[in-house]
PDB file of N, CA, C and O in Angstrom:
ATOM      1  N   MET A   1    -111.231   6.734  51.382  1.00  0.00           N
ATOM      2  CA  MET A   1    -111.647   7.434  52.567  1.00  0.00           C
ATOM      3  C   MET A   1    -112.630   6.582  53.374  1.00  0.00           C
ATOM      4  O   MET A   1    -113.592   7.100  53.942  1.00  0.00           O
ATOM      5  N   LEU A   2    -112.383   5.296  53.418  1.00  0.00           N
ATOM      6  CA  LEU A   2    -113.229   4.417  54.216  1.00  0.00           C
ATOM      7  C   LEU A   2    -112.840   4.510  55.689  1.00  0.00           C
ATOM      8  O   LEU A   2    -111.680   4.769  56.008  1.00  0.00           O
ATOM      9  N   PRO A   3    -113.797   4.303  56.583  1.00  0.00           N
ATOM     10  CA  PRO A   3    -113.463   4.267  58.002  1.00  0.00           C
ATOM     11  C   PRO A   3    -112.489   3.123  58.291  1.00  0.00           C
ATOM     12  O   PRO A   3    -112.454   2.142  57.547  1.00  0.00           O
ATOM     13  N   PRO A   4    -111.701   3.235  59.357  1.00  0.00           N
ATOM     14  CA  PRO A   4    -110.702   2.210  59.665  1.00  0.00           C
ATOM     15  C   PRO A   4    -111.288   0.819  59.915  1.00  0.00           C
ATOM     16  O   PRO A   4    -110.584  -0.178  59.754  1.00  0.00           O
ATOM     17  N   CYS A   5    -112.539   0.736  60.297  1.00  0.00           N
ATOM     18  CA  CYS A   5    -113.141  -0.567  60.596  1.00  0.00           C
ATOM     19  C   CYS A   5    -113.516  -1.337  59.327  1.00  0.00           C
ATOM     20  O   CYS A   5    -113.900  -2.504  59.415  1.00  0.00           O
ATOM     21  N   PHE A   6    -113.414  -0.714  58.155  1.00  0.00           N
ATOM     22  CA  PHE A   6    -113.746  -1.372  56.895  1.00  0.00           C
ATOM     23  C   PHE A   6    -112.561  -2.197  56.403  1.00  0.00           C
ATOM     24  O   PHE A   6    -111.417  -1.931  56.771  1.00  0.00           O
ATOM     25  N   PRO A   7    -112.840  -3.202  55.569  1.00  0.00           N
ATOM     26  CA  PRO A   7    -111.741  -3.961  54.955  1.00  0.00           C
ATOM     27  C   PRO A   7    -111.014  -3.084  53.934  1.00  0.00           C
ATOM     28  O   PRO A   7    -111.425  -1.946  53.706  1.00  0.00           O
ATOM     29  N   PRO A   8    -109.949  -3.586  53.320  1.00  0.00           N
ATOM     30  CA  PRO A   8    -109.222  -2.795  52.326  1.00  0.00           C
ATOM     31  C   PRO A   8    -110.144  -2.319  51.193  1.00  0.00           C
ATOM     32  O   PRO A   8    -111.133  -2.975  50.866  1.00  0.00           O
ATOM     33  N   VAL A   9    -109.809  -1.190  50.613  1.00  0.00           N
ATOM     34  CA  VAL A   9    -110.653  -0.585  49.580  1.00  0.00           C
ATOM     35  C   VAL A   9    -110.857  -1.517  48.393  1.00  0.00           C
ATOM     36  O   VAL A   9    -111.921  -1.489  47.775  1.00  0.00           O
ATOM     37  N   SER A  10    -109.877  -2.334  48.061  1.00  0.00           N
ATOM     38  CA  SER A  10    -110.031  -3.270  46.943  1.00  0.00           C
ATOM     39  C   SER A  10    -111.137  -4.291  47.234  1.00  0.00           C
ATOM     40  O   SER A  10    -111.880  -4.674  46.331  1.00  0.00           O
ATOM     41  N   THR A  11    -111.244  -4.726  48.473  1.00  0.00           N
ATOM     42  CA  THR A  11    -112.291  -5.674  48.863  1.00  0.00           C
ATOM     43  C   THR A  11    -113.659  -5.011  48.797  1.00  0.00           C
ATOM     44  O   THR A  11    -114.611  -5.592  48.276  1.00  0.00           O
ATOM     45  N   VAL A  12    -113.757  -3.806  49.322  1.00  0.00           N
ATOM     46  CA  VAL A  12    -115.027  -3.068  49.302  1.00  0.00           C
ATOM     47  C   VAL A  12    -115.450  -2.818  47.858  1.00  0.00           C
ATOM     48  O   VAL A  12    -116.618  -2.995  47.510  1.00  0.00           O
ATOM     49  N   ARG A  13    -114.509  -2.411  47.027  1.00  0.00           N
ATOM     50  CA  ARG A  13    -114.802  -2.138  45.621  1.00  0.00           C
ATOM     51  C   ARG A  13    -115.281  -3.400  44.911  1.00  0.00           C
ATOM     52  O   ARG A  13    -116.235  -3.352  44.135  1.00  0.00           O
ATOM     53  N   ARG A  14    -114.620  -4.533  45.175  1.00  0.00           N
ATOM     54  CA  ARG A  14    -115.005  -5.795  44.536  1.00  0.00           C
ATOM     55  C   ARG A  14    -116.434  -6.180  44.899  1.00  0.00           C
ATOM     56  O   ARG A  14    -117.214  -6.567  44.029  1.00  0.00           O
ATOM     57  N   TRP A  15    -116.783  -6.074  46.195  1.00  0.00           N
ATOM     58  CA  TRP A  15    -118.140  -6.401  46.629  1.00  0.00           C
ATOM     59  C   TRP A  15    -119.160  -5.427  46.037  1.00  0.00           C
ATOM     60  O   TRP A  15    -120.241  -5.831  45.610  1.00  0.00           O
ATOM     61  N   PHE A  16    -118.803  -4.147  46.017  1.00  0.00           N
ATOM     62  CA  PHE A  16    -119.722  -3.160  45.444  1.00  0.00           C
ATOM     63  C   PHE A  16    -120.001  -3.488  43.983  1.00  0.00           C
ATOM     64  O   PHE A  16    -121.162  -3.496  43.573  1.00  0.00           O
ATOM     65  N   TYR A  17    -118.970  -3.759  43.186  1.00  0.00           N
ATOM     66  CA  TYR A  17    -119.150  -4.077  41.774  1.00  0.00           C
ATOM     67  C   TYR A  17    -119.953  -5.365  41.597  1.00  0.00           C
ATOM     68  O   TYR A  17    -120.796  -5.447  40.703  1.00  0.00           O
ATOM     69  N   LEU A  18    -119.705  -6.356  42.423  1.00  0.00           N
ATOM     70  CA  LEU A  18    -120.453  -7.610  42.345  1.00  0.00           C
ATOM     71  C   LEU A  18    -121.934  -7.365  42.607  1.00  0.00           C
ATOM     72  O   LEU A  18    -122.790  -7.839  41.860  1.00  0.00           O
ATOM     73  N   TRP A  19    -122.230  -6.626  43.666  1.00  0.00           N
ATOM     74  CA  TRP A  19    -123.627  -6.344  43.998  1.00  0.00           C
ATOM     75  C   TRP A  19    -124.277  -5.462  42.940  1.00  0.00           C
ATOM     76  O   TRP A  19    -125.457  -5.635  42.636  1.00  0.00           O
ATOM     77  N   ARG A  20    -123.527  -4.519  42.375  1.00  0.00           N
ATOM     78  CA  ARG A  20    -124.061  -3.671  41.309  1.00  0.00           C
ATOM     79  C   ARG A  20    -124.381  -4.522  40.083  1.00  0.00           C
ATOM     80  O   ARG A  20    -125.462  -4.399  39.507  1.00  0.00           O
ATOM     81  N   ASP A  21    -123.451  -5.381  39.686  1.00  0.00           N
ATOM     82  CA  ASP A  21    -123.641  -6.203  38.492  1.00  0.00           C
ATOM     83  C   ASP A  21    -124.752  -7.233  38.660  1.00  0.00           C
ATOM     84  O   ASP A  21    -125.413  -7.601  37.689  1.00  0.00           O
ATOM     85  N   ASN A  22    -124.957  -7.697  39.886  1.00  0.00           N
ATOM     86  CA  ASN A  22    -126.040  -8.646  40.176  1.00  0.00           C
ATOM     87  C   ASN A  22    -127.368  -7.944  40.422  1.00  0.00           C
ATOM     88  O   ASN A  22    -128.374  -8.592  40.710  1.00  0.00           O
ATOM     89  N   ARG A  23    -127.369  -6.628  40.308  1.00  0.00           N
ATOM     90  CA  ARG A  23    -128.563  -5.782  40.489  1.00  0.00           C
ATOM     91  C   ARG A  23    -129.122  -5.830  41.912  1.00  0.00           C
ATOM     92  O   ARG A  23    -130.307  -5.577  42.127  1.00  0.00           O
ATOM     93  N   LEU A  24    -128.261  -6.155  42.882  1.00  0.00           N
ATOM     94  CA  LEU A  24    -128.705  -6.189  44.273  1.00  0.00           C
ATOM     95  C   LEU A  24    -129.115  -4.793  44.746  1.00  0.00           C
ATOM     96  O   LEU A  24    -130.130  -4.644  45.426  1.00  0.00           O
ATOM     97  N   TRP A  25    -128.336  -3.774  44.393  1.00  0.00           N
ATOM     98  CA  TRP A  25    -128.659  -2.402  44.811  1.00  0.00           C
ATOM     99  C   TRP A  25    -130.018  -1.981  44.253  1.00  0.00           C
ATOM    100  O   TRP A  25    -130.806  -1.341  44.950  1.00  0.00           O
ATOM    101  N   LEU A  26    -130.289  -2.335  43.011  1.00  0.00           N
ATOM    102  CA  LEU A  26    -131.571  -2.006  42.389  1.00  0.00           C
ATOM    103  C   LEU A  26    -132.716  -2.686  43.129  1.00  0.00           C
ATOM    104  O   LEU A  26    -133.750  -2.068  43.385  1.00  0.00           O
ATOM    105  N   SER A  27    -132.531  -3.963  43.473  1.00  0.00           N
ATOM    106  CA  SER A  27    -133.568  -4.707  44.195  1.00  0.00           C
ATOM    107  C   SER A  27    -133.799  -4.141  45.589  1.00  0.00           C
ATOM    108  O   SER A  27    -134.943  -4.007  46.026  1.00  0.00           O
ATOM    109  N   LEU A  28    -132.719  -3.807  46.288  1.00  0.00           N
ATOM    110  CA  LEU A  28    -132.851  -3.217  47.628  1.00  0.00           C
ATOM    111  C   LEU A  28    -133.570  -1.878  47.574  1.00  0.00           C
ATOM    112  O   LEU A  28    -134.453  -1.609  48.388  1.00  0.00           O
ATOM    113  N   ASN A  29    -133.191  -1.040  46.618  1.00  0.00           N
ATOM    114  CA  ASN A  29    -133.817   0.272  46.485  1.00  0.00           C
ATOM    115  C   ASN A  29    -135.308   0.126  46.197  1.00  0.00           C
ATOM    116  O   ASN A  29    -136.127   0.846  46.769  1.00  0.00           O
ATOM    117  N   HIS A  30    -135.657  -0.797  45.321  1.00  0.00           N
ATOM    118  CA  HIS A  30    -137.065  -1.012  44.979  1.00  0.00           C
ATOM    119  C   HIS A  30    -137.855  -1.516  46.188  1.00  0.00           C
ATOM    120  O   HIS A  30    -138.962  -1.044  46.450  1.00  0.00           O
ATOM    121  N   ALA A  31    -137.285  -2.475  46.922  1.00  0.00           N
ATOM    122  CA  ALA A  31    -137.969  -3.014  48.102  1.00  0.00           C
ATOM    123  C   ALA A  31    -138.171  -1.934  49.162  1.00  0.00           C
ATOM    124  O   ALA A  31    -139.243  -1.845  49.760  1.00  0.00           O
ATOM    125  N   LEU A  32    -137.147  -1.117  49.398  1.00  0.00           N
ATOM    126  CA  LEU A  32    -137.267  -0.043  50.388  1.00  0.00           C
ATOM    127  C   LEU A  32    -138.292   1.008  49.956  1.00  0.00           C
ATOM    128  O   LEU A  32    -139.016   1.550  50.791  1.00  0.00           O
ATOM    129  N   LEU A  33    -138.352   1.291  48.671  1.00  0.00           N
ATOM    130  CA  LEU A  33    -139.347   2.229  48.152  1.00  0.00           C
ATOM    131  C   LEU A  33    -140.755   1.721  48.433  1.00  0.00           C
ATOM    132  O   LEU A  33    -141.603   2.475  48.909  1.00  0.00           O
ATOM    133  N   MET A  34    -141.010   0.437  48.139  1.00  0.00           N
ATOM    134  CA  MET A  34    -142.337  -0.121  48.360  1.00  0.00           C
ATOM    135  C   MET A  34    -142.685  -0.153  49.848  1.00  0.00           C
ATOM    136  O   MET A  34    -143.815   0.156  50.224  1.00  0.00           O
ATOM    137  N   ILE A  35    -141.730  -0.522  50.689  1.00  0.00           N
ATOM    138  CA  ILE A  35    -141.975  -0.556  52.139  1.00  0.00           C
ATOM    139  C   ILE A  35    -142.297   0.841  52.658  1.00  0.00           C
ATOM    140  O   ILE A  35    -143.218   1.019  53.455  1.00  0.00           O
ATOM    141  N   GLY A  36    -141.536   1.827  52.201  1.00  0.00           N
ATOM    142  CA  GLY A  36    -141.769   3.213  52.629  1.00  0.00           C
ATOM    143  C   GLY A  36    -143.123   3.730  52.196  1.00  0.00           C
ATOM    144  O   GLY A  36    -143.805   4.409  52.964  1.00  0.00           O
ATOM    145  N   ARG A  37    -143.524   3.414  50.962  1.00  0.00           N
ATOM    146  CA  ARG A  37    -144.832   3.858  50.479  1.00  0.00           C
ATOM    147  C   ARG A  37    -145.963   3.191  51.260  1.00  0.00           C
ATOM    148  O   ARG A  37    -146.943   3.847  51.615  1.00  0.00           O
ATOM    149  N   GLU A  38    -145.832   1.882  51.531  1.00  0.00           N
ATOM    150  CA  GLU A  38    -146.875   1.191  52.283  1.00  0.00           C
ATOM    151  C   GLU A  38    -146.941   1.705  53.723  1.00  0.00           C
ATOM    152  O   GLU A  38    -148.026   1.804  54.296  1.00  0.00           O
ATOM    153  N   ALA A  39    -145.792   2.030  54.308  1.00  0.00           N
ATOM    154  CA  ALA A  39    -145.772   2.571  55.672  1.00  0.00           C
ATOM    155  C   ALA A  39    -146.461   3.931  55.734  1.00  0.00           C
ATOM    156  O   ALA A  39    -146.990   4.315  56.777  1.00  0.00           O
ATOM    157  N   ALA A  40    -146.455   4.658  54.616  1.00  0.00           N
ATOM    158  CA  ALA A  40    -147.117   5.963  54.554  1.00  0.00           C
ATOM    159  C   ALA A  40    -148.592   5.832  54.173  1.00  0.00           C
ATOM    160  O   ALA A  40    -149.284   6.835  53.999  1.00  0.00           O
ATOM    161  N   GLY A  41    -149.073   4.584  54.042  1.00  0.00           N
ATOM    162  CA  GLY A  41    -150.479   4.361  53.726  1.00  0.00           C
ATOM    163  C   GLY A  41    -150.807   4.518  52.254  1.00  0.00           C
ATOM    164  O   GLY A  41    -151.951   4.806  51.903  1.00  0.00           O
ATOM    165  N   ARG A  42    -149.821   4.332  51.387  1.00  0.00           N
ATOM    166  CA  ARG A  42    -150.043   4.485  49.950  1.00  0.00           C
ATOM    167  C   ARG A  42    -149.868   3.144  49.258  1.00  0.00           C
ATOM    168  O   ARG A  42    -149.392   2.185  49.864  1.00  0.00           O
ATOM    169  N   GLU A  43    -150.253   3.076  47.986  1.00  0.00           N
ATOM    170  CA  GLU A  43    -150.019   1.881  47.181  1.00  0.00           C
ATOM    171  C   GLU A  43    -148.520   1.656  47.049  1.00  0.00           C
ATOM    172  O   GLU A  43    -147.741   2.609  47.036  1.00  0.00           O
ATOM    173  N   ALA A  44    -148.115   0.389  46.950  1.00  0.00           N
ATOM    174  CA  ALA A  44    -146.685   0.073  46.870  1.00  0.00           C
ATOM    175  C   ALA A  44    -146.030   0.665  45.627  1.00  0.00           C
ATOM    176  O   ALA A  44    -144.892   1.130  45.688  1.00  0.00           O
ATOM    177  N   SER A  45    -146.736   0.651  44.506  1.00  0.00           N
ATOM    178  CA  SER A  45    -146.183   1.197  43.257  1.00  0.00           C
ATOM    179  C   SER A  45    -146.776   2.569  42.990  1.00  0.00           C
ATOM    180  O   SER A  45    -147.993   2.738  43.067  1.00  0.00           O
ATOM    181  N   PRO A  46    -145.947   3.544  42.678  1.00  0.00           N
ATOM    182  CA  PRO A  46    -146.473   4.886  42.405  1.00  0.00           C
ATOM    183  C   PRO A  46    -147.317   4.907  41.138  1.00  0.00           C
ATOM    184  O   PRO A  46    -147.033   4.187  40.180  1.00  0.00           O
ATOM    185  N   SER A  47    -148.352   5.734  41.138  1.00  0.00           N
ATOM    186  CA  SER A  47    -149.214   5.849  39.968  1.00  0.00           C
ATOM    187  C   SER A  47    -148.965   7.154  39.216  1.00  0.00           C
ATOM    188  O   SER A  47    -149.485   7.349  38.118  1.00  0.00           O
ATOM    189  N   ALA A  48    -148.171   8.047  39.805  1.00  0.00           N
ATOM    190  CA  ALA A  48    -147.877   9.333  39.158  1.00  0.00           C
ATOM    191  C   ALA A  48    -146.504   9.800  39.609  1.00  0.00           C
ATOM    192  O   ALA A  48    -145.990   9.367  40.640  1.00  0.00           O
ATOM    193  N   GLY A  49    -145.927  10.681  38.828  1.00  0.00           N
ATOM    194  CA  GLY A  49    -144.619  11.231  39.155  1.00  0.00           C
ATOM    195  C   GLY A  49    -144.528  12.680  38.703  1.00  0.00           C
ATOM    196  O   GLY A  49    -145.390  13.168  37.973  1.00  0.00           O
ATOM    197  N   VAL A  50    -143.504  13.344  39.132  1.00  0.00           N
ATOM    198  CA  VAL A  50    -143.268  14.735  38.768  1.00  0.00           C
ATOM    199  C   VAL A  50    -141.928  14.799  38.048  1.00  0.00           C
ATOM    200  O   VAL A  50    -140.928  14.273  38.538  1.00  0.00           O
ATOM    201  N   ILE A  51    -141.908  15.441  36.887  1.00  0.00           N
ATOM    202  CA  ILE A  51    -140.674  15.611  36.126  1.00  0.00           C
ATOM    203  C   ILE A  51    -140.236  17.066  36.260  1.00  0.00           C
ATOM    204  O   ILE A  51    -141.035  17.985  36.087  1.00  0.00           O
ATOM    205  N   ALA A  52    -138.971  17.259  36.566  1.00  0.00           N
ATOM    206  CA  ALA A  52    -138.417  18.609  36.677  1.00  0.00           C
ATOM    207  C   ALA A  52    -137.103  18.664  35.913  1.00  0.00           C
ATOM    208  O   ALA A  52    -136.445  17.643  35.720  1.00  0.00           O
ATOM    209  N   SER A  53    -136.725  19.865  35.480  1.00  0.00           N
ATOM    210  CA  SER A  53    -135.450  20.044  34.799  1.00  0.00           C
ATOM    211  C   SER A  53    -134.760  21.271  35.355  1.00  0.00           C
ATOM    212  O   SER A  53    -135.395  22.157  35.927  1.00  0.00           O
ATOM    213  N   GLN A  54    -133.456  21.308  35.180  1.00  0.00           N
ATOM    214  CA  GLN A  54    -132.662  22.420  35.689  1.00  0.00           C
ATOM    215  C   GLN A  54    -131.490  22.632  34.749  1.00  0.00           C
ATOM    216  O   GLN A  54    -130.858  21.673  34.306  1.00  0.00           O
ATOM    217  N   SER A  55    -131.203  23.881  34.447  1.00  0.00           N
ATOM    218  CA  SER A  55    -130.032  24.222  33.640  1.00  0.00           C
ATOM    219  C   SER A  55    -128.896  24.569  34.583  1.00  0.00           C
ATOM    220  O   SER A  55    -129.061  25.363  35.509  1.00  0.00           O
ATOM    221  N   VAL A  56    -127.733  23.963  34.336  1.00  0.00           N
ATOM    222  CA  VAL A  56    -126.577  24.137  35.209  1.00  0.00           C
ATOM    223  C   VAL A  56    -125.417  24.669  34.388  1.00  0.00           C
ATOM    224  O   VAL A  56    -125.074  24.098  33.352  1.00  0.00           O
ATOM    225  N   LYS A  57    -124.809  25.756  34.840  1.00  0.00           N
ATOM    226  CA  LYS A  57    -123.651  26.309  34.144  1.00  0.00           C
ATOM    227  C   LYS A  57    -122.471  25.364  34.279  1.00  0.00           C
ATOM    228  O   LYS A  57    -122.299  24.715  35.311  1.00  0.00           O
ATOM    229  N   THR A  58    -121.660  25.289  33.233  1.00  0.00           N
ATOM    230  CA  THR A  58    -120.448  24.489  33.271  1.00  0.00           C
ATOM    231  C   THR A  58    -119.274  25.354  32.864  1.00  0.00           C
ATOM    232  O   THR A  58    -119.447  26.427  32.285  1.00  0.00           O
ATOM    233  N   THR A  59    -118.087  24.881  33.170  1.00  0.00           N
ATOM    234  CA  THR A  59    -116.874  25.607  32.797  1.00  0.00           C
ATOM    235  C   THR A  59    -116.385  25.110  31.447  1.00  0.00           C
ATOM    236  O   THR A  59    -116.915  24.139  30.906  1.00  0.00           O
ATOM    237  N   GLU A  60    -115.391  25.764  30.912  1.00  0.00           N
ATOM    238  CA  GLU A  60    -114.810  25.351  29.638  1.00  0.00           C
ATOM    239  C   GLU A  60    -114.280  23.916  29.721  1.00  0.00           C
ATOM    240  O   GLU A  60    -114.393  23.165  28.751  1.00  0.00           O
ATOM    241  N   SER A  61    -113.705  23.525  30.858  1.00  0.00           N
ATOM    242  CA  SER A  61    -113.117  22.191  30.990  1.00  0.00           C
ATOM    243  C   SER A  61    -114.134  21.165  31.470  1.00  0.00           C
ATOM    244  O   SER A  61    -113.759  20.027  31.754  1.00  0.00           O
ATOM    245  N   GLY A  62    -115.405  21.528  31.569  1.00  0.00           N
ATOM    246  CA  GLY A  62    -116.428  20.628  32.096  1.00  0.00           C
ATOM    247  C   GLY A  62    -116.966  19.631  31.104  1.00  0.00           C
ATOM    248  O   GLY A  62    -117.921  18.919  31.416  1.00  0.00           O
ATOM    249  N   GLY A  63    -116.389  19.550  29.915  1.00  0.00           N
ATOM    250  CA  GLY A  63    -116.871  18.602  28.919  1.00  0.00           C
ATOM    251  C   GLY A  63    -117.842  19.263  27.967  1.00  0.00           C
ATOM    252  O   GLY A  63    -117.859  20.487  27.840  1.00  0.00           O
ATOM    253  N   PRO A  64    -118.655  18.456  27.292  1.00  0.00           N
ATOM    254  CA  PRO A  64    -119.580  19.002  26.296  1.00  0.00           C
ATOM    255  C   PRO A  64    -120.575  19.964  26.930  1.00  0.00           C
ATOM    256  O   PRO A  64    -121.060  19.748  28.041  1.00  0.00           O
ATOM    257  N   ARG A  65    -120.863  21.025  26.197  1.00  0.00           N
ATOM    258  CA  ARG A  65    -121.815  22.012  26.689  1.00  0.00           C
ATOM    259  C   ARG A  65    -122.878  22.243  25.636  1.00  0.00           C
ATOM    260  O   ARG A  65    -122.662  22.001  24.449  1.00  0.00           O
ATOM    261  N   GLY A  66    -124.006  22.705  26.078  1.00  0.00           N
ATOM    262  CA  GLY A  66    -125.094  23.046  25.164  1.00  0.00           C
ATOM    263  C   GLY A  66    -125.663  24.391  25.529  1.00  0.00           C
ATOM    264  O   GLY A  66    -125.104  25.103  26.364  1.00  0.00           O
ATOM    265  N   ASP A  67    -126.762  24.743  24.917  1.00  0.00           N
ATOM    266  CA  ASP A  67    -127.431  26.005  25.208  1.00  0.00           C
ATOM    267  C   ASP A  67    -128.859  25.737  25.640  1.00  0.00           C
ATOM    268  O   ASP A  67    -129.548  24.908  25.046  1.00  0.00           O
ATOM    269  N   ASP A  68    -129.299  26.430  26.664  1.00  0.00           N
ATOM    270  CA  ASP A  68    -130.713  26.457  27.018  1.00  0.00           C
ATOM    271  C   ASP A  68    -131.200  27.816  26.552  1.00  0.00           C
ATOM    272  O   ASP A  68    -131.106  28.802  27.283  1.00  0.00           O
ATOM    273  N   ALA A  69    -131.712  27.867  25.350  1.00  0.00           N
ATOM    274  CA  ALA A  69    -132.055  29.146  24.731  1.00  0.00           C
ATOM    275  C   ALA A  69    -133.088  29.918  25.536  1.00  0.00           C
ATOM    276  O   ALA A  69    -133.053  31.148  25.566  1.00  0.00           O
ATOM    277  N   GLY A  70    -133.997  29.222  26.181  1.00  0.00           N
ATOM    278  CA  GLY A  70    -135.021  29.904  26.967  1.00  0.00           C
ATOM    279  C   GLY A  70    -134.455  30.662  28.148  1.00  0.00           C
ATOM    280  O   GLY A  70    -134.972  31.716  28.520  1.00  0.00           O
ATOM    281  N   LYS A  71    -133.390  30.131  28.744  1.00  0.00           N
ATOM    282  CA  LYS A  71    -132.799  30.764  29.925  1.00  0.00           C
ATOM    283  C   LYS A  71    -131.474  31.439  29.621  1.00  0.00           C
ATOM    284  O   LYS A  71    -130.887  32.081  30.492  1.00  0.00           O
ATOM    285  N   LYS A  72    -130.996  31.297  28.385  1.00  0.00           N
ATOM    286  CA  LYS A  72    -129.733  31.899  27.965  1.00  0.00           C
ATOM    287  C   LYS A  72    -128.568  31.468  28.858  1.00  0.00           C
ATOM    288  O   LYS A  72    -127.740  32.286  29.257  1.00  0.00           O
ATOM    289  N   ILE A  73    -128.519  30.174  29.161  1.00  0.00           N
ATOM    290  CA  ILE A  73    -127.449  29.618  29.992  1.00  0.00           C
ATOM    291  C   ILE A  73    -126.686  28.596  29.167  1.00  0.00           C
ATOM    292  O   ILE A  73    -127.281  27.703  28.564  1.00  0.00           O
ATOM    293  N   LYS A  74    -125.357  28.733  29.143  1.00  0.00           N
ATOM    294  CA  LYS A  74    -124.528  27.734  28.482  1.00  0.00           C
ATOM    295  C   LYS A  74    -124.149  26.697  29.538  1.00  0.00           C
ATOM    296  O   LYS A  74    -123.608  27.044  30.588  1.00  0.00           O
ATOM    297  N   GLY A  75    -124.425  25.463  29.265  1.00  0.00           N
ATOM    298  CA  GLY A  75    -124.115  24.417  30.227  1.00  0.00           C
ATOM    299  C   GLY A  75    -124.861  23.147  29.904  1.00  0.00           C
ATOM    300  O   GLY A  75    -125.045  22.794  28.740  1.00  0.00           O
ATOM    301  N   ARG A  76    -125.290  22.463  30.950  1.00  0.00           N
ATOM    302  CA  ARG A  76    -126.007  21.193  30.801  1.00  0.00           C
ATOM    303  C   ARG A  76    -127.392  21.324  31.394  1.00  0.00           C
ATOM    304  O   ARG A  76    -127.633  22.110  32.311  1.00  0.00           O
ATOM    305  N   LYS A  77    -128.287  20.538  30.847  1.00  0.00           N
ATOM    306  CA  LYS A  77    -129.629  20.481  31.396  1.00  0.00           C
ATOM    307  C   LYS A  77    -129.790  19.111  32.030  1.00  0.00           C
ATOM    308  O   LYS A  77    -129.500  18.097  31.395  1.00  0.00           O
ATOM    309  N   ARG A  78    -130.247  19.068  33.266  1.00  0.00           N
ATOM    310  CA  ARG A  78    -130.449  17.783  33.932  1.00  0.00           C
ATOM    311  C   ARG A  78    -131.921  17.638  34.296  1.00  0.00           C
ATOM    312  O   ARG A  78    -132.619  18.624  34.534  1.00  0.00           O
ATOM    313  N   HIS A  79    -132.375  16.393  34.334  1.00  0.00           N
ATOM    314  CA  HIS A  79    -133.774  16.091  34.578  1.00  0.00           C
ATOM    315  C   HIS A  79    -133.877  15.113  35.743  1.00  0.00           C
ATOM    316  O   HIS A  79    -132.956  14.342  36.013  1.00  0.00           O
ATOM    317  N   ILE A  80    -135.019  15.164  36.427  1.00  0.00           N
ATOM    318  CA  ILE A  80    -135.282  14.228  37.512  1.00  0.00           C
ATOM    319  C   ILE A  80    -136.751  13.839  37.459  1.00  0.00           C
ATOM    320  O   ILE A  80    -137.615  14.658  37.145  1.00  0.00           O
ATOM    321  N   LEU A  81    -137.016  12.593  37.769  1.00  0.00           N
ATOM    322  CA  LEU A  81    -138.380  12.096  37.899  1.00  0.00           C
ATOM    323  C   LEU A  81    -138.527  11.627  39.334  1.00  0.00           C
ATOM    324  O   LEU A  81    -137.736  10.810  39.805  1.00  0.00           O
ATOM    325  N   THR A  82    -139.523  12.130  40.027  1.00  0.00           N
ATOM    326  CA  THR A  82    -139.697  11.786  41.432  1.00  0.00           C
ATOM    327  C   THR A  82    -141.144  11.411  41.712  1.00  0.00           C
ATOM    328  O   THR A  82    -142.050  11.767  40.958  1.00  0.00           O
ATOM    329  N   ASP A  83    -141.344  10.701  42.783  1.00  0.00           N
ATOM    330  CA  ASP A  83    -142.664  10.311  43.238  1.00  0.00           C
ATOM    331  C   ASP A  83    -143.404  11.561  43.686  1.00  0.00           C
ATOM    332  O   ASP A  83    -142.783  12.573  44.010  1.00  0.00           O
ATOM    333  N   THR A  84    -144.722  11.494  43.704  1.00  0.00           N
ATOM    334  CA  THR A  84    -145.512  12.645  44.115  1.00  0.00           C
ATOM    335  C   THR A  84    -145.690  12.742  45.620  1.00  0.00           C
ATOM    336  O   THR A  84    -146.362  13.654  46.102  1.00  0.00           O
ATOM    337  N   LYS A  85    -145.100  11.817  46.374  1.00  0.00           N
ATOM    338  CA  LYS A  85    -145.251  11.810  47.835  1.00  0.00           C
ATOM    339  C   LYS A  85    -144.774  13.126  48.439  1.00  0.00           C
ATOM    340  O   LYS A  85    -143.668  13.585  48.156  1.00  0.00           O
ATOM    341  N   VAL A  86    -145.604  13.717  49.260  1.00  0.00           N
ATOM    342  CA  VAL A  86    -145.276  14.955  49.945  1.00  0.00           C
ATOM    343  C   VAL A  86    -145.006  14.630  51.408  1.00  0.00           C
ATOM    344  O   VAL A  86    -145.802  13.945  52.050  1.00  0.00           O
ATOM    345  N   LEU A  87    -143.895  15.114  51.935  1.00  0.00           N
ATOM    346  CA  LEU A  87    -143.564  14.823  53.338  1.00  0.00           C
ATOM    347  C   LEU A  87    -144.369  15.678  54.281  1.00  0.00           C
ATOM    348  O   LEU A  87    -144.218  15.565  55.498  1.00  0.00           O
TER     349      LEU A  87
END
């Protein structure tokens, strides 16, 4: 589902995998994070973070399932760690 102005999907996929394997995406994301934090007047590297979790229901065909006994939900539990920056 690439726009018509893009090269063939095989070419895009090859470049994406190359950049992923060379950790270019990781480096770009890190650089943009530091630039954004400095632009907001904060230290480039975060000193604190917030951890959150969420229980998500899954279907029978959704793969392995577990139980969140506290919430009585059958499904998966997902976690996220985020910066403390408030917009």
